[in-house]
Structure formats: C-alpha cells, structure tokens
Biotite code that builds the C-alpha atoms (Angstrom):
import biotite.structure as struc

atoms = struc.array([
    struc.Atom([92.929, 120.291, 104.247], chain_id="A", res_id=1, res_name="MET", atom_name="CA", element="C"),
    struc.Atom([93.388, 123.187, 101.834], chain_id="A", res_id=2, res_name="THR", atom_name="CA", element="C"),
    struc.Atom([96.687, 124.268, 100.306], chain_id="A", res_id=3, res_name="ALA", atom_name="CA", element="C"),
    struc.Atom([96.702, 127.360, 102.531], chain_id="A", res_id=4, res_name="ASN", atom_name="CA", element="C"),
    struc.Atom([96.195, 125.237, 105.641], chain_id="A", res_id=5, res_name="GLU", atom_name="CA", element="C"),
    struc.Atom([99.050, 122.954, 104.619], chain_id="A", res_id=6, res_name="VAL", atom_name="CA", element="C"),
    struc.Atom([101.296, 125.949, 104.011], chain_id="A", res_id=7, res_name="GLU", atom_name="CA", element="C"),
    struc.Atom([100.417, 127.384, 107.415], chain_id="A", res_id=8, res_name="GLN", atom_name="CA", element="C"),
    struc.Atom([101.129, 124.048, 109.086], chain_id="A", res_id=9, res_name="LEU", atom_name="CA", element="C"),
    struc.Atom([104.517, 123.801, 107.387], chain_id="A", res_id=10, res_name="VAL", atom_name="CA", element="C"),
    struc.Atom([105.334, 127.351, 108.470], chain_id="A", res_id=11, res_name="ARG", atom_name="CA", element="C"),
    struc.Atom([104.455, 126.465, 112.061], chain_id="A", res_id=12, res_name="GLN", atom_name="CA", element="C"),
    struc.Atom([106.562, 123.311, 111.907], chain_id="A", res_id=13, res_name="MET", atom_name="CA", element="C"),
    struc.Atom([109.535, 125.255, 110.584], chain_id="A", res_id=14, res_name="ALA", atom_name="CA", element="C"),
    struc.Atom([109.380, 127.537, 113.605], chain_id="A", res_id=15, res_name="GLY", atom_name="CA", element="C"),
    struc.Atom([112.422, 129.697, 114.254], chain_id="A", res_id=16, res_name="ALA", atom_name="CA", element="C"),
    struc.Atom([115.133, 130.065, 111.603], chain_id="A", res_id=17, res_name="PRO", atom_name="CA", element="C"),
    struc.Atom([117.853, 127.427, 111.671], chain_id="A", res_id=18, res_name="ALA", atom_name="CA", element="C"),
    struc.Atom([121.507, 128.308, 112.129], chain_id="A", res_id=19, res_name="GLU", atom_name="CA", element="C"),
    struc.Atom([123.348, 128.725, 108.835], chain_id="A", res_id=20, res_name="VAL", atom_name="CA", element="C"),
    struc.Atom([126.687, 130.161, 107.810], chain_id="A", res_id=21, res_name="ALA", atom_name="CA", element="C"),
    struc.Atom([126.625, 133.872, 107.059], chain_id="A", res_id=22, res_name="ASP", atom_name="CA", element="C"),
    struc.Atom([127.764, 134.366, 103.448], chain_id="A", res_id=23, res_name="PRO", atom_name="CA", element="C"),
    struc.Atom([128.930, 137.824, 104.439], chain_id="A", res_id=24, res_name="GLY", atom_name="CA", element="C"),
    struc.Atom([128.154, 141.303, 103.168], chain_id="A", res_id=25, res_name="PRO", atom_name="CA", element="C"),
    struc.Atom([127.228, 142.075, 99.569], chain_id="A", res_id=26, res_name="LYS", atom_name="CA", element="C"),
    struc.Atom([128.189, 145.159, 97.656], chain_id="A", res_id=27, res_name="ALA", atom_name="CA", element="C"),
    struc.Atom([124.525, 145.924, 97.023], chain_id="A", res_id=28, res_name="SER", atom_name="CA", element="C"),
    struc.Atom([123.487, 145.660, 100.701], chain_id="A", res_id=29, res_name="ASP", atom_name="CA", element="C"),
    struc.Atom([121.421, 148.527, 102.042], chain_id="A", res_id=30, res_name="VAL", atom_name="CA", element="C"),
    struc.Atom([121.310, 149.120, 105.786], chain_id="A", res_id=31, res_name="GLY", atom_name="CA", element="C"),
    struc.Atom([120.857, 145.897, 107.803], chain_id="A", res_id=32, res_name="ASP", atom_name="CA", element="C"),
    struc.Atom([120.301, 143.759, 104.715], chain_id="A", res_id=33, res_name="GLU", atom_name="CA", element="C"),
    struc.Atom([123.055, 141.321, 105.685], chain_id="A", res_id=34, res_name="GLN", atom_name="CA", element="C"),
    struc.Atom([121.190, 140.461, 108.894], chain_id="A", res_id=35, res_name="GLU", atom_name="CA", element="C"),
    struc.Atom([117.882, 140.208, 107.054], chain_id="A", res_id=36, res_name="ARG", atom_name="CA", element="C"),
    struc.Atom([119.455, 137.915, 104.483], chain_id="A", res_id=37, res_name="ARG", atom_name="CA", element="C"),
    struc.Atom([120.930, 135.682, 107.183], chain_id="A", res_id=38, res_name="LEU", atom_name="CA", element="C"),
    struc.Atom([117.526, 135.330, 108.864], chain_id="A", res_id=39, res_name="ARG", atom_name="CA", element="C"),
    struc.Atom([115.915, 134.509, 105.497], chain_id="A", res_id=40, res_name="ALA", atom_name="CA", element="C"),
    struc.Atom([118.547, 131.855, 104.817], chain_id="A", res_id=41, res_name="LEU", atom_name="CA", element="C"),
    struc.Atom([117.869, 130.412, 108.273], chain_id="A", res_id=42, res_name="GLY", atom_name="CA", element="C"),
    struc.Atom([114.154, 130.194, 107.488], chain_id="A", res_id=43, res_name="ARG", atom_name="CA", element="C"),
    struc.Atom([115.050, 128.580, 104.170], chain_id="A", res_id=44, res_name="PHE", atom_name="CA", element="C"),
    struc.Atom([117.111, 125.923, 105.966], chain_id="A", res_id=45, res_name="ARG", atom_name="CA", element="C"),
    struc.Atom([114.308, 125.284, 108.467], chain_id="A", res_id=46, res_name="ALA", atom_name="CA", element="C"),
    struc.Atom([111.768, 125.010, 105.638], chain_id="A", res_id=47, res_name="ALA", atom_name="CA", element="C"),
    struc.Atom([113.983, 122.510, 103.804], chain_id="A", res_id=48, res_name="LEU", atom_name="CA", element="C"),
    struc.Atom([114.193, 120.361, 106.930], chain_id="A", res_id=49, res_name="ASP", atom_name="CA", element="C"),
    struc.Atom([110.407, 120.411, 107.295], chain_id="A", res_id=50, res_name="VAL", atom_name="CA", element="C"),
    struc.Atom([109.940, 119.687, 103.591], chain_id="A", res_id=51, res_name="GLU", atom_name="CA", element="C"),
    struc.Atom([112.019, 116.524, 103.940], chain_id="A", res_id=52, res_name="GLU", atom_name="CA", element="C"),
    struc.Atom([110.124, 115.355, 107.022], chain_id="A", res_id=53, res_name="LYS", atom_name="CA", element="C"),
    struc.Atom([106.723, 116.102, 105.502], chain_id="A", res_id=54, res_name="VAL", atom_name="CA", element="C"),
    struc.Atom([107.638, 114.322, 102.267], chain_id="A", res_id=55, res_name="ALA", atom_name="CA", element="C"),
    struc.Atom([108.821, 111.242, 104.178], chain_id="A", res_id=56, res_name="GLU", atom_name="CA", element="C"),
    struc.Atom([105.670, 111.225, 106.312], chain_id="A", res_id=57, res_name="ALA", atom_name="CA", element="C"),
    struc.Atom([103.456, 111.604, 103.233], chain_id="A", res_id=58, res_name="ALA", atom_name="CA", element="C"),
    struc.Atom([105.237, 108.732, 101.481], chain_id="A", res_id=59, res_name="LEU", atom_name="CA", element="C"),
    struc.Atom([104.779, 106.484, 104.517], chain_id="A", res_id=60, res_name="ARG", atom_name="CA", element="C"),
    struc.Atom([101.118, 107.426, 104.827], chain_id="A", res_id=61, res_name="GLN", atom_name="CA", element="C"),
    struc.Atom([100.523, 106.797, 101.125], chain_id="A", res_id=62, res_name="THR", atom_name="CA", element="C"),
    struc.Atom([102.222, 103.401, 101.283], chain_id="A", res_id=63, res_name="ALA", atom_name="CA", element="C"),
    struc.Atom([100.234, 102.419, 104.387], chain_id="A", res_id=64, res_name="GLU", atom_name="CA", element="C"),
    struc.Atom([96.954, 103.488, 102.785], chain_id="A", res_id=65, res_name="ALA", atom_name="CA", element="C"),
    struc.Atom([97.796, 101.603, 99.594], chain_id="A", res_id=66, res_name="ALA", atom_name="CA", element="C"),
    struc.Atom([98.627, 98.430, 101.533], chain_id="A", res_id=67, res_name="GLU", atom_name="CA", element="C"),
    struc.Atom([95.485, 98.688, 103.638], chain_id="A", res_id=68, res_name="GLU", atom_name="CA", element="C"),
    struc.Atom([93.412, 99.071, 100.464], chain_id="A", res_id=69, res_name="SER", atom_name="CA", element="C"),
    struc.Atom([94.920, 95.900, 99.013], chain_id="A", res_id=70, res_name="VAL", atom_name="CA", element="C"),
    struc.Atom([94.365, 93.982, 102.253], chain_id="A", res_id=71, res_name="TRP", atom_name="CA", element="C"),
    struc.Atom([90.727, 95.046, 101.895], chain_id="A", res_id=72, res_name="LEU", atom_name="CA", element="C"),
    struc.Atom([90.499, 93.559, 98.409], chain_id="A", res_id=73, res_name="GLY", atom_name="CA", element="C"),
    struc.Atom([91.699, 96.314, 96.074], chain_id="A", res_id=74, res_name="ALA", atom_name="CA", element="C"),
    struc.Atom([93.856, 95.294, 93.114], chain_id="A", res_id=75, res_name="SER", atom_name="CA", element="C"),
    struc.Atom([96.753, 97.191, 91.584], chain_id="A", res_id=76, res_name="LEU", atom_name="CA", element="C"),
    struc.Atom([94.326, 98.158, 88.819], chain_id="A", res_id=77, res_name="ALA", atom_name="CA", element="C"),
    struc.Atom([92.109, 99.760, 91.470], chain_id="A", res_id=78, res_name="ASP", atom_name="CA", element="C"),
    struc.Atom([95.074, 101.706, 92.831], chain_id="A", res_id=79, res_name="LEU", atom_name="CA", element="C"),
    struc.Atom([95.942, 102.793, 89.299], chain_id="A", res_id=80, res_name="SER", atom_name="CA", element="C"),
    struc.Atom([92.429, 104.124, 88.815], chain_id="A", res_id=81, res_name="ALA", atom_name="CA", element="C"),
    struc.Atom([92.954, 106.349, 91.855], chain_id="A", res_id=82, res_name="VAL", atom_name="CA", element="C"),
    struc.Atom([96.476, 107.503, 90.955], chain_id="A", res_id=83, res_name="THR", atom_name="CA", element="C"),
    struc.Atom([95.686, 107.997, 87.272], chain_id="A", res_id=84, res_name="GLY", atom_name="CA", element="C"),
    struc.Atom([98.768, 106.000, 86.324], chain_id="A", res_id=85, res_name="ARG", atom_name="CA", element="C"),
    struc.Atom([99.304, 102.519, 84.953], chain_id="A", res_id=86, res_name="THR", atom_name="CA", element="C"),
    struc.Atom([99.162, 99.307, 86.943], chain_id="A", res_id=87, res_name="ARG", atom_name="CA", element="C"),
    struc.Atom([102.830, 98.805, 86.101], chain_id="A", res_id=88, res_name="GLN", atom_name="CA", element="C"),
    struc.Atom([103.603, 102.153, 87.729], chain_id="A", res_id=89, res_name="ALA", atom_name="CA", element="C"),
    struc.Atom([101.784, 101.054, 90.878], chain_id="A", res_id=90, res_name="ALA", atom_name="CA", element="C"),
    struc.Atom([103.665, 97.750, 90.875], chain_id="A", res_id=91, res_name="ARG", atom_name="CA", element="C"),
    struc.Atom([106.977, 99.572, 90.495], chain_id="A", res_id=92, res_name="LYS", atom_name="CA", element="C"),
    struc.Atom([106.224, 102.043, 93.279], chain_id="A", res_id=93, res_name="ARG", atom_name="CA", element="C"),
    struc.Atom([104.865, 99.436, 95.718], chain_id="A", res_id=94, res_name="TRP", atom_name="CA", element="C"),
    struc.Atom([106.413, 96.111, 94.632], chain_id="A", res_id=95, res_name="PRO", atom_name="CA", element="C"),
    struc.Atom([105.396, 94.367, 97.856], chain_id="A", res_id=96, res_name="GLU", atom_name="CA", element="C"),
    struc.Atom([101.683, 94.877, 97.174], chain_id="A", res_id=97, res_name="LEU", atom_name="CA", element="C"),
    struc.Atom([101.562, 92.128, 94.554], chain_id="A", res_id=98, res_name="GLY", atom_name="CA", element="C"),
    struc.Atom([102.281, 89.605, 97.284], chain_id="A", res_id=99, res_name="GLY", atom_name="CA", element="C"),
    struc.Atom([99.730, 91.194, 99.604], chain_id="A", res_id=100, res_name="VAL", atom_name="CA", element="C"),
    struc.Atom([97.114, 91.024, 96.849], chain_id="A", res_id=101, res_name="TYR", atom_name="CA", element="C"),
    struc.Atom([97.745, 87.336, 96.188], chain_id="A", res_id=102, res_name="ARG", atom_name="CA", element="C"),
    struc.Atom([97.631, 86.467, 99.895], chain_id="A", res_id=103, res_name="ARG", atom_name="CA", element="C"),
    struc.Atom([94.440, 88.449, 100.452], chain_id="A", res_id=104, res_name="ARG", atom_name="CA", element="C"),
    struc.Atom([92.757, 86.931, 97.402], chain_id="A", res_id=105, res_name="LYS", atom_name="CA", element="C"),
    struc.Atom([93.518, 83.383, 98.533], chain_id="A", res_id=106, res_name="TRP", atom_name="CA", element="C"),
    struc.Atom([92.614, 84.036, 102.156], chain_id="A", res_id=107, res_name="LEU", atom_name="CA", element="C"),
    struc.Atom([89.301, 85.569, 101.122], chain_id="A", res_id=108, res_name="GLY", atom_name="CA", element="C"),
    struc.Atom([88.286, 82.338, 99.410], chain_id="A", res_id=109, res_name="ASN", atom_name="CA", element="C"),
    struc.Atom([89.415, 80.001, 102.197], chain_id="A", res_id=110, res_name="HIS", atom_name="CA", element="C"),
    struc.Atom([88.445, 81.491, 105.568], chain_id="A", res_id=111, res_name="VAL", atom_name="CA", element="C"),
    struc.Atom([86.298, 78.502, 106.546], chain_id="A", res_id=112, res_name="GLU", atom_name="CA", element="C"),
    struc.Atom([88.822, 75.975, 105.195], chain_id="A", res_id=113, res_name="ASP", atom_name="CA", element="C"),
    struc.Atom([91.585, 77.552, 107.255], chain_id="A", res_id=114, res_name="ILE", atom_name="CA", element="C"),
    struc.Atom([89.675, 77.627, 110.523], chain_id="A", res_id=115, res_name="THR", atom_name="CA", element="C"),
    struc.Atom([88.370, 74.083, 110.014], chain_id="A", res_id=116, res_name="TYR", atom_name="CA", element="C"),
    struc.Atom([91.733, 72.458, 109.261], chain_id="A", res_id=117, res_name="MET", atom_name="CA", element="C"),
    struc.Atom([93.588, 74.526, 111.858], chain_id="A", res_id=118, res_name="ALA", atom_name="CA", element="C"),
    struc.Atom([90.961, 73.550, 114.417], chain_id="A", res_id=119, res_name="GLY", atom_name="CA", element="C"),
    struc.Atom([91.234, 69.900, 113.425], chain_id="A", res_id=120, res_name="LEU", atom_name="CA", element="C"),
    struc.Atom([95.006, 70.004, 113.842], chain_id="A", res_id=121, res_name="LEU", atom_name="CA", element="C"),
    struc.Atom([94.679, 71.661, 117.250], chain_id="A", res_id=122, res_name="ALA", atom_name="CA", element="C"),
    struc.Atom([92.129, 69.050, 118.363], chain_id="A", res_id=123, res_name="SER", atom_name="CA", element="C"),
    struc.Atom([94.592, 66.239, 117.558], chain_id="A", res_id=124, res_name="ARG", atom_name="CA", element="C"),
    struc.Atom([97.618, 67.928, 119.096], chain_id="A", res_id=125, res_name="ALA", atom_name="CA", element="C"),
    struc.Atom([98.032, 65.304, 121.845], chain_id="A", res_id=126, res_name="ASP", atom_name="CA", element="C"),
    struc.Atom([98.597, 62.672, 119.159], chain_id="A", res_id=127, res_name="ASP", atom_name="CA", element="C"),
    struc.Atom([101.155, 64.814, 117.323], chain_id="A", res_id=128, res_name="LEU", atom_name="CA", element="C"),
    struc.Atom([103.503, 65.709, 120.176], chain_id="A", res_id=129, res_name="VAL", atom_name="CA", element="C"),
    struc.Atom([107.128, 65.380, 119.010], chain_id="A", res_id=130, res_name="PRO", atom_name="CA", element="C"),
    struc.Atom([109.816, 63.504, 120.909], chain_id="A", res_id=131, res_name="SER", atom_name="CA", element="C"),
    struc.Atom([111.818, 66.721, 121.124], chain_id="A", res_id=132, res_name="TYR", atom_name="CA", element="C"),
    struc.Atom([110.520, 70.278, 121.306], chain_id="A", res_id=133, res_name="GLY", atom_name="CA", element="C"),
    struc.Atom([107.324, 69.396, 123.172], chain_id="A", res_id=134, res_name="HIS", atom_name="CA", element="C"),
    struc.Atom([107.103, 72.852, 124.772], chain_id="A", res_id=135, res_name="GLY", atom_name="CA", element="C"),
    struc.Atom([107.551, 74.676, 121.487], chain_id="A", res_id=136, res_name="THR", atom_name="CA", element="C"),
    struc.Atom([104.896, 72.576, 119.776], chain_id="A", res_id=137, res_name="PHE", atom_name="CA", element="C"),
    struc.Atom([102.324, 73.040, 122.533], chain_id="A", res_id=138, res_name="MET", atom_name="CA", element="C"),
    struc.Atom([102.987, 76.790, 122.614], chain_id="A", res_id=139, res_name="LYS", atom_name="CA", element="C"),
    struc.Atom([102.253, 76.936, 118.888], chain_id="A", res_id=140, res_name="LEU", atom_name="CA", element="C"),
    struc.Atom([99.081, 74.917, 119.421], chain_id="A", res_id=141, res_name="ILE", atom_name="CA", element="C"),
    struc.Atom([97.936, 77.404, 122.072], chain_id="A", res_id=142, res_name="ARG", atom_name="CA", element="C"),
    struc.Atom([98.605, 80.255, 119.666], chain_id="A", res_id=143, res_name="ARG", atom_name="CA", element="C"),
    struc.Atom([96.759, 78.328, 116.960], chain_id="A", res_id=144, res_name="LEU", atom_name="CA", element="C"),
    struc.Atom([93.683, 77.975, 119.159], chain_id="A", res_id=145, res_name="ARG", atom_name="CA", element="C"),
    struc.Atom([93.832, 81.642, 120.097], chain_id="A", res_id=146, res_name="GLU", atom_name="CA", element="C"),
    struc.Atom([94.131, 82.577, 116.430], chain_id="A", res_id=147, res_name="GLY", atom_name="CA", element="C"),
    struc.Atom([91.129, 80.442, 115.513], chain_id="A", res_id=148, res_name="ILE", atom_name="CA", element="C"),
    struc.Atom([88.994, 82.081, 118.208], chain_id="A", res_id=149, res_name="ARG", atom_name="CA", element="C"),
    struc.Atom([90.103, 85.527, 117.068], chain_id="A", res_id=150, res_name="ARG", atom_name="CA", element="C"),
    struc.Atom([89.329, 84.611, 113.467], chain_id="A", res_id=151, res_name="CYS", atom_name="CA", element="C"),
    struc.Atom([85.825, 83.447, 114.387], chain_id="A", res_id=152, res_name="GLU", atom_name="CA", element="C"),
    struc.Atom([85.231, 86.771, 116.121], chain_id="A", res_id=153, res_name="THR", atom_name="CA", element="C"),
    struc.Atom([86.844, 88.881, 113.390], chain_id="A", res_id=154, res_name="ASP", atom_name="CA", element="C"),
    struc.Atom([84.774, 87.326, 110.618], chain_id="A", res_id=155, res_name="PHE", atom_name="CA", element="C"),
    struc.Atom([81.446, 87.256, 112.424], chain_id="A", res_id=156, res_name="ALA", atom_name="CA", element="C"),
    struc.Atom([78.804, 89.112, 110.340], chain_id="A", res_id=157, res_name="PRO", atom_name="CA", element="C"),
    struc.Atom([78.232, 91.779, 112.990], chain_id="A", res_id=158, res_name="GLU", atom_name="CA", element="C"),
    struc.Atom([81.929, 92.541, 113.545], chain_id="A", res_id=159, res_name="THR", atom_name="CA", element="C"),
    struc.Atom([83.131, 96.064, 112.750], chain_id="A", res_id=160, res_name="GLN", atom_name="CA", element="C"),
    struc.Atom([86.613, 97.521, 113.150], chain_id="A", res_id=161, res_name="ASP", atom_name="CA", element="C"),
    struc.Atom([86.828, 101.174, 112.227], chain_id="A", res_id=162, res_name="VAL", atom_name="CA", element="C"),
    struc.Atom([90.268, 101.689, 113.771], chain_id="A", res_id=163, res_name="GLU", atom_name="CA", element="C"),
    struc.Atom([92.016, 98.961, 111.769], chain_id="A", res_id=164, res_name="ASP", atom_name="CA", element="C"),
    struc.Atom([89.609, 97.494, 109.199], chain_id="A", res_id=165, res_name="PRO", atom_name="CA", element="C"),
    struc.Atom([92.269, 95.304, 107.557], chain_id="A", res_id=166, res_name="ALA", atom_name="CA", element="C"),
    struc.Atom([93.575, 93.794, 110.809], chain_id="A", res_id=167, res_name="ALA", atom_name="CA", element="C"),
    struc.Atom([91.531, 90.607, 110.487], chain_id="A", res_id=168, res_name="ARG", atom_name="CA", element="C"),
    struc.Atom([93.173, 89.760, 107.160], chain_id="A", res_id=169, res_name="TRP", atom_name="CA", element="C"),
    struc.Atom([96.668, 90.331, 108.511], chain_id="A", res_id=170, res_name="ARG", atom_name="CA", element="C"),
    struc.Atom([95.796, 88.213, 111.550], chain_id="A", res_id=171, res_name="ASN", atom_name="CA", element="C"),
    struc.Atom([94.459, 85.439, 109.329], chain_id="A", res_id=172, res_name="LEU", atom_name="CA", element="C"),
    struc.Atom([97.584, 85.574, 107.197], chain_id="A", res_id=173, res_name="ASP", atom_name="CA", element="C"),
    struc.Atom([99.697, 85.296, 110.336], chain_id="A", res_id=174, res_name="ASP", atom_name="CA", element="C"),
    struc.Atom([97.591, 82.348, 111.465], chain_id="A", res_id=175, res_name="LEU", atom_name="CA", element="C"),
    struc.Atom([98.412, 80.450, 108.268], chain_id="A", res_id=176, res_name="VAL", atom_name="CA", element="C"),
    struc.Atom([101.873, 81.654, 107.336], chain_id="A", res_id=177, res_name="ASN", atom_name="CA", element="C"),
    struc.Atom([103.430, 81.764, 110.797], chain_id="A", res_id=178, res_name="VAL", atom_name="CA", element="C"),
    struc.Atom([101.469, 79.817, 113.399], chain_id="A", res_id=179, res_name="ILE", atom_name="CA", element="C"),
    struc.Atom([100.042, 76.955, 111.332], chain_id="A", res_id=180, res_name="LEU", atom_name="CA", element="C"),
    struc.Atom([103.325, 76.609, 109.454], chain_id="A", res_id=181, res_name="ARG", atom_name="CA", element="C"),
    struc.Atom([105.245, 76.486, 112.714], chain_id="A", res_id=182, res_name="GLY", atom_name="CA", element="C"),
    struc.Atom([102.900, 73.897, 114.229], chain_id="A", res_id=183, res_name="ALA", atom_name="CA", element="C"),
    struc.Atom([103.208, 71.663, 111.161], chain_id="A", res_id=184, res_name="ILE", atom_name="CA", element="C"),
    struc.Atom([106.996, 71.884, 111.195], chain_id="A", res_id=185, res_name="GLU", atom_name="CA", element="C"),
    struc.Atom([107.164, 71.176, 114.939], chain_id="A", res_id=186, res_name="ALA", atom_name="CA", element="C"),
    struc.Atom([104.687, 68.270, 114.935], chain_id="A", res_id=187, res_name="ALA", atom_name="CA", element="C"),
    struc.Atom([105.856, 64.736, 115.583], chain_id="A", res_id=188, res_name="GLY", atom_name="CA", element="C"),
    struc.Atom([104.768, 61.511, 113.910], chain_id="A", res_id=189, res_name="GLU", atom_name="CA", element="C"),
    struc.Atom([100.976, 61.036, 114.075], chain_id="A", res_id=190, res_name="PRO", atom_name="CA", element="C"),
    struc.Atom([99.955, 58.430, 116.636], chain_id="A", res_id=191, res_name="GLN", atom_name="CA", element="C"),
    struc.Atom([96.443, 57.864, 115.266], chain_id="A", res_id=192, res_name="THR", atom_name="CA", element="C"),
    struc.Atom([94.781, 57.861, 111.831], chain_id="A", res_id=193, res_name="PRO", atom_name="CA", element="C"),
    struc.Atom([92.774, 60.926, 112.883], chain_id="A", res_id=194, res_name="GLU", atom_name="CA", element="C"),
    struc.Atom([95.943, 62.820, 113.755], chain_id="A", res_id=195, res_name="ALA", atom_name="CA", element="C"),
    struc.Atom([97.497, 61.776, 110.460], chain_id="A", res_id=196, res_name="ASP", atom_name="CA", element="C"),
    struc.Atom([94.451, 63.085, 108.587], chain_id="A", res_id=197, res_name="PHE", atom_name="CA", element="C"),
    struc.Atom([94.559, 66.377, 110.499], chain_id="A", res_id=198, res_name="ALA", atom_name="CA", element="C"),
    struc.Atom([98.261, 66.887, 109.797], chain_id="A", res_id=199, res_name="LEU", atom_name="CA", element="C"),
    struc.Atom([97.852, 65.957, 106.141], chain_id="A", res_id=200, res_name="HIS", atom_name="CA", element="C"),
    struc.Atom([94.938, 68.378, 105.769], chain_id="A", res_id=201, res_name="GLY", atom_name="CA", element="C"),
    struc.Atom([96.838, 71.214, 107.443], chain_id="A", res_id=202, res_name="ALA", atom_name="CA", element="C"),
    struc.Atom([99.790, 70.603, 105.133], chain_id="A", res_id=203, res_name="LYS", atom_name="CA", element="C"),
    struc.Atom([97.397, 70.767, 102.195], chain_id="A", res_id=204, res_name="GLY", atom_name="CA", element="C"),
    struc.Atom([96.065, 74.154, 103.283], chain_id="A", res_id=205, res_name="VAL", atom_name="CA", element="C"),
    struc.Atom([99.587, 75.492, 103.702], chain_id="A", res_id=206, res_name="LEU", atom_name="CA", element="C"),
    struc.Atom([100.621, 74.070, 100.337], chain_id="A", res_id=207, res_name="GLY", atom_name="CA", element="C"),
    struc.Atom([97.719, 75.789, 98.573], chain_id="A", res_id=208, res_name="TYR", atom_name="CA", element="C"),
    struc.Atom([98.617, 79.040, 100.339], chain_id="A", res_id=209, res_name="TYR", atom_name="CA", element="C"),
    struc.Atom([102.262, 78.863, 99.251], chain_id="A", res_id=210, res_name="ASP", atom_name="CA", element="C"),
    struc.Atom([101.277, 78.072, 95.673], chain_id="A", res_id=211, res_name="HIS", atom_name="CA", element="C"),
    struc.Atom([98.847, 80.993, 95.517], chain_id="A", res_id=212, res_name="ALA", atom_name="CA", element="C"),
    struc.Atom([101.324, 83.452, 97.018], chain_id="A", res_id=213, res_name="VAL", atom_name="CA", element="C"),
    struc.Atom([104.025, 82.418, 94.555], chain_id="A", res_id=214, res_name="ALA", atom_name="CA", element="C"),
    struc.Atom([101.776, 83.097, 91.545], chain_id="A", res_id=215, res_name="ALA", atom_name="CA", element="C"),
    struc.Atom([101.925, 86.351, 89.566], chain_id="A", res_id=216, res_name="GLU", atom_name="CA", element="C"),
    struc.Atom([98.565, 88.072, 89.344], chain_id="A", res_id=217, res_name="ASP", atom_name="CA", element="C"),
    struc.Atom([97.395, 91.467, 90.562], chain_id="A", res_id=218, res_name="ALA", atom_name="CA", element="C"),
])
C-alpha cells in the first residue's frame, strides 16, 4: 500500500467532522471564515481519533507479526536485522519474545521426545488414577491424547497451514506446558513399574522444558 493509499484510507475513516467547541470569531475573519474554521477543527479532531486507532492497530499488528516470526524460529537478532535496530531494542520493545524464543527453540529439538513420553503417560493412565480427582485426571488424559494426535498431524511432512503457520508450535507448547503439566500434577501413585517409568519420563520432559524456558538466550 502506497503512502497516498494510506492517506486516502485515513481520510475515509475520519469521515464527517467531529463535534468540537467553537473558539468563536477572530478579528481577522473574512466572510464565513468562522464556520469554515469550525469545520476544519472538526476534521482535525476526527483525524486525531483515526490516528490513534490506526497507531494502536499498527502496533498490535507489528507485535503479532514479530511473535509469529519468533514462533517460526526467528531470533531477536533476526528481528533486529529487519528493524535496523539493536537486539536490545527489540528485547525492550517486545520483552515477552525472549520467552517465546526459548520455548520454540526447545520444542523444535524435542518434538519426538514430547509425543513419545506424552503417549507413554497416556497409555499408562489406568495405573496412575488418583484416589481423588479421578474425573479431572481422565479429562486431562483425553486432552493429552487429542494433543498428541494433533501434533502428529501438524508435524507430518506434507502438512501446510497458510492461515496460521505458527499454530502447531503454540499447540505443542500448550501440550507440554498446560496439558502434560496438569496430567502430571493430577496423577496418583503409580500402580505398576511401567506406570512409574512413564510418569518419571514425563516429569523429565517437563523439567527440561522448564529449565530451557528459564534460561536467558535469544
């Protein structure tokens, strides 16, 4: 979109002049200049309102695009190369992206580990049912199985997602950080050695995730 097209769009968004207080006549007014001035001030007010909305929308869009880029593997250094500013400037403007970068980096190296250990935990769920909170635990196990199936589909070689290309990474992060974590916390005492191994392995995956996310590197 060219600068002229943007200007035209803003003018259309501003629409009719807004209501403003009439500052009154001026000694230098000629003819109907007071009315003309009032209309101009109304357009000025309307343009200011649009400017604020457009700026807010642009900031949101920029932040969303930056986050999506990081979910797709970009580092803060990559963002800096696009903005022409330092990595520190990018970190200051989008402080939450450091955490996204660390999560994405770890997830990218452990897709198979996550699905394997999550699947193992789900397969031993009957031997991990707690004395209390049975319904909550089994609901989390169902969500875990659904998440594993979605992950297998999302990361299949032929999978493409033009609408939301970073969705699979956010879904995988949710699988580990929310669903797997919840299932581990809700699980009861293992009733078999196999269940104990599955729970121990799942805790290991979650522990590695937490350690990686807490690190400082982008």
